[in-house]
C-alpha positions in Angstrom: 95.2 71.3 77.1 98.7 71.2 78.6 97.7 73.7 81.4 94.5 71.6 82.1 96.5 68.4 82.4 99.1 70.0 84.7 96.3 71.3 86.9 94.6 67.9 87.1 97.9 66.2 88.0 98.4 68.7 90.8 94.9 68.2 92.1 95.4 64.4 92.0 98.7 64.7 93.9 97.2 66.9 96.5 94.3 64.4 97.1 96.7 61.5 97.3 98.9 63.3 99.8 95.8 64.3 101.9 94.7 60.7 102.0 98.2 59.6 103.1 98.3 62.2 105.8 94.9 61.0 107.1 96.1 57.5 107.5 99.3 58.7 109.2 97.2 60.6 111.7 94.9 57.7 112.2 97.7 55.3 112.8 99.1 57.7 115.5 102.6 57.5 114.3 105.3 59.2 116.2 106.0 62.8 115.2 109.6 62.0 114.6 108.7 59.3 112.1 106.3 61.6 110.3 109.1 64.2 110.1 111.5 61.7 108.6 108.8 60.5 106.1 108.2 64.0 104.8 111.9 64.9 104.6 113.4 64.9 101.2 116.9 64.2 102.5 117.2 62.5 106.0 120.8 63.6 106.2 119.8 67.2 105.8 116.5 67.2 107.7 118.0 68.4 110.9 117.4 72.0 111.9 119.9 72.0 114.8 123.6 71.4 114.8 125.3 70.3 118.0 129.1 70.5 118.2 130.6 67.2 119.5 134.2 67.0 120.9 136.6 64.4 119.5 136.3 60.9 121.0 138.9 59.3 123.2 140.2 57.1 120.3 140.7 60.3 118.3 142.7 61.7 121.2 144.9 58.6 121.6 145.9 58.1 118.1 145.9 60.1 114.9 147.8 60.1 111.7 150.2 62.9 110.9 150.4 64.4 107.4 153.6 62.3 106.8 151.6 59.1 107.3 153.0 58.1 110.6 150.7 57.1 113.5 151.2 59.3 116.5 149.9 59.2 120.0 148.9 62.0 122.2 146.8 65.1 121.8 146.1 65.9 118.1 147.0 69.4 116.8 144.6 72.2 117.1 142.1 72.5 114.2 139.2 74.8 113.3 137.1 71.9 112.0 135.1 69.9 114.4 132.8 67.0 113.9 129.2 67.8 114.4 126.2 65.6 114.9 122.7 66.5 113.7 119.6 66.1 115.8 116.3 65.8 114.1 113.7 68.4 115.0 110.3 67.0 115.9 107.6 67.9 113.4 103.9 67.3 114.3 101.8 65.4 111.7 99.8 68.5 110.8 102.9 70.5 110.1 104.3 67.6 108.1 101.1 67.6 106.0 101.4 71.3 105.3 105.0 70.8 104.3 104.1 68.0 101.9 101.3 70.0 100.3 103.6 73.0 99.9 106.2 70.9 98.3 103.6 69.4 95.9 102.3 72.8 94.8 105.9 74.2 94.3 105.5 76.9 97.0 108.3 75.5 99.1 111.1 75.9 96.5 112.3 79.2 97.9 110.7 81.4 95.3 108.5 84.3 96.4 104.7 83.6 96.3 102.5 85.8 94.2 100.5 88.4 96.1 96.8 88.2 95.6 96.5 91.9 94.5 99.6 91.9 92.4 98.9 93.2 88.9 102.5 93.2 87.6 103.4 91.2 84.6 106.6 89.3 84.0 106.4 89.8 80.2 108.1 93.3 80.3 108.4 96.6 82.1 105.4 97.4 84.3 104.0 100.8 85.1 102.1 101.2 88.4 98.7 102.8 88.5 99.9 105.9 90.2 102.7 106.4 87.8 100.3 105.8 84.9 97.9 108.5 86.3 100.8 111.0 86.5 101.4 110.5 82.8 97.8 110.9 81.7 98.8 114.4 80.7 102.6 115.1 80.9 103.9 117.4 78.1 107.5 116.7 79.2 107.0 113.2 77.7 105.8 114.5 74.3 108.2 114.5 71.4 108.3 118.0 69.7 109.2 116.3 66.4 106.6 113.6 66.6 103.6 115.1 68.2 100.7 112.9 69.3 98.2 112.5 66.4 100.4 114.8 64.3 98.6 113.8 61.1 95.4 115.1 62.6 96.7 118.6 63.4 96.9 121.7 61.4 100.2 123.2 60.3 99.7 126.2 62.7 98.9 123.9 65.7 102.0 121.7 65.0 104.3 124.7 64.7 103.2 126.4 68.0 103.2 123.0 69.9 106.7 122.3 68.6 107.8 125.7 69.9 106.1 125.2 73.2 107.5 121.7 73.8 111.1 122.6 72.8 111.0 125.6 75.1 109.7 123.4 77.9 112.6 121.0 77.4 115.1 123.9 77.5 113.6 125.1 80.8 112.1 128.3 79.5 110.3 130.3 82.1 107.2 131.0 80.2 106.9 127.3 79.1 107.3 126.2 82.7 104.5 128.5 83.8 102.3 127.3 81.0 102.8 123.7 82.0 102.2 124.6 85.6 98.9 126.3 84.7 97.6 122.9 83.3 96.0 120.3 85.5 97.4 116.9 86.4 96.9 114.1 88.8 98.1 115.1 92.3 96.4 113.0 94.9 93.2 111.7 96.4 91.7 110.2 93.3 90.5 107.2 95.3 88.8 109.6 97.7 86.8 111.5 95.1 89.2 114.0 93.5 87.9 114.0 89.9 88.9 117.6 89.1 92.4 118.2 87.8 91.6 121.7 86.6 94.8 123.7 86.9 94.2 127.4 86.7 92.5 129.4 84.0 93.6 132.6 85.7 97.3 131.7 85.6 97.0 130.6 81.9 95.6 134.0 81.1 98.0 136.0 83.4 101.2 134.5 82.0 100.6 136.5 78.8 100.5 139.8 80.7 103.7 141.7 79.7 103.2 144.1 82.6 103.7 141.4 85.2 105.8 138.9 83.3 109.2 139.5 81.9 109.0 136.4 79.7 105.8 135.7 77.8 104.9 133.1 75.2 105.5 134.0 71.5 101.9 133.0 70.9 98.5 133.4 72.6 97.6 130.6 75.1 94.1 129.3 75.7 92.6 127.2 78.5 90.7 124.0 77.7 88.9 121.5 79.9 88.9 117.8 78.8 86.5 115.3 80.1 88.2 111.9 80.6 86.9 108.5 81.4 89.4 106.5 83.4 89.2 103.0 84.8 91.9 101.3 86.9 91.9 98.1 88.9 88.5 97.2 90.5 90.2 97.5 93.9 91.1 101.1 93.2 88.2 102.3 90.9 85.2 100.0 91.1 83.5 102.1 88.4 84.7 104.3 85.6 85.7 107.8 86.8 84.9 111.0 84.9 87.9 113.3 85.2 87.9 117.0 84.4 91.4 117.9 83.2 92.5 121.6 82.6 94.9 122.3 79.8 96.8 125.5 79.0 97.5 125.0 75.2 98.3 127.4 72.4 95.2 129.1 71.0 96.1 128.0 67.4 95.0 124.5 68.4 91.3 124.0 68.3 89.3 121.9 70.7 89.1 119.1 68.2 92.9 119.1 67.8 93.5 119.2 71.5 91.2 116.2 71.9 93.1 114.4 69.2 96.4 115.0 71.0 95.1 114.0 74.4 93.3 110.9 73.1 96.5 109.1 72.1 96.6 105.8 74.1 98.8 106.0 77.2 101.5 103.5 78.2 100.0 100.2 79.4 96.5 101.6 78.9 95.6 98.6 76.9 96.1 96.2 79.8 93.4 93.9 80.9 92.0 96.2 83.5 92.9 99.8 82.5 90.8 101.9 80.2 91.2 105.5 79.0 89.2 107.7 76.7 88.5 111.4 76.0 84.8 112.2 75.9 85.0 115.9 74.9 87.2 119.0 75.1 85.8 122.5 75.4 87.4 125.9 75.6 87.1 128.2 78.7 85.3 130.5 78.3 83.5 128.7 75.5 81.2 129.9 72.7 78.2 129.6 74.9 75.9 132.6 75.2 72.8 132.9 77.3 70.7 134.3 74.4 71.4 131.4 72.2 70.3 128.8 74.8 66.9 127.3 73.9 66.2 126.5 77.5 66.6 130.2 78.4 64.1 131.0 75.6 61.6 128.6 77.2 62.2 130.1 80.6 61.6 133.6 79.2 58.3 132.5 77.7 57.1 130.9 80.9 58.1 133.9 83.0 56.5 136.3 80.5 53.2 134.4 80.5 53.1 134.3 84.3 53.9 138.0 84.5 51.1 138.8 81.9 48.6 136.7 83.8 49.6 138.3 87.1 49.1 141.8 85.6 45.7 140.9 84.0 44.5 139.2 87.2 45.6 142.2 89.3 43.8 144.6 87.0 40.6 142.6 86.9 40.6 142.5 90.7 41.0 146.3 90.9 38.0 146.7 88.5 35.9 144.4 90.7 36.8 146.3 93.8 35.9 149.6 92.2 32.4 148.3 91.2 31.8 147.1 94.7 32.8 150.4 96.1 30.4 152.3 93.8 27.5 150.0 94.5 28.0 150.4 98.3 27.9 154.2 97.9 24.6 154.0 95.9 23.0 152.0 98.7 23.8 154.6 101.3 
């Protein structure tokens, strides 16, 4: 109710000022008078200062610091009397000045930008910074893992080892984090694949090419994310494929639980974040267990059988025709 009353009073003030300006323009008042009318302080309305030399009376007589009246040229001083000249303001500019003063935009404070999404209630994370932290193992606490109560003991132990080594700057941990995907650039131009490298994740465990290898086996996963930012940046929800090089002791479900933890400022009025699924690469998929492949085999088999039967029947018919032709001769 208070906000509504304040808004109504502002509208009434603007209407009243607009009517006043209309009558001022109709009456054809001089621009100098309009400028004085819209000035809050006539003594401070001048935009130009003109230095004025002392008058002849000031030159002929002045009072010394001792209180005696002296004649002649006064002593030199750095202070001069100045006179202000009012700057002419046309009625239209005066109307704009009055409306700005009524709405509070002329108080010297910065006006809000139309596309500004920052909040004054606390620290604000920009959209690009938020994207860079969608998956950032450097920000994970080894002691308090994301969704720790939903992880197995083995997964918690290896993740703690990995994150502590990453914080210490271990070579194998750095390579493991480097093999994972992350936001880099061009999301707003269609880059929906933050895949990292499955090959690097597998290669870092090769003792023949790496002096330092992880104390556990690593596995590569791909998480499917649904991300929505401001409408000006992402008019629709974007489906992101994120590659993750994670210890193999963590299952796909446990990886999804860790990545599904809400991000900073993700609960804002325009950001949304969710993990749709996580699958391992390579997964458990086999061609012979695919029902679609079974259907394809059946269709191809039927077509092949029909083709063979048709070809055989045609050969039989051609043979009969050949024998009948010989008998006629």
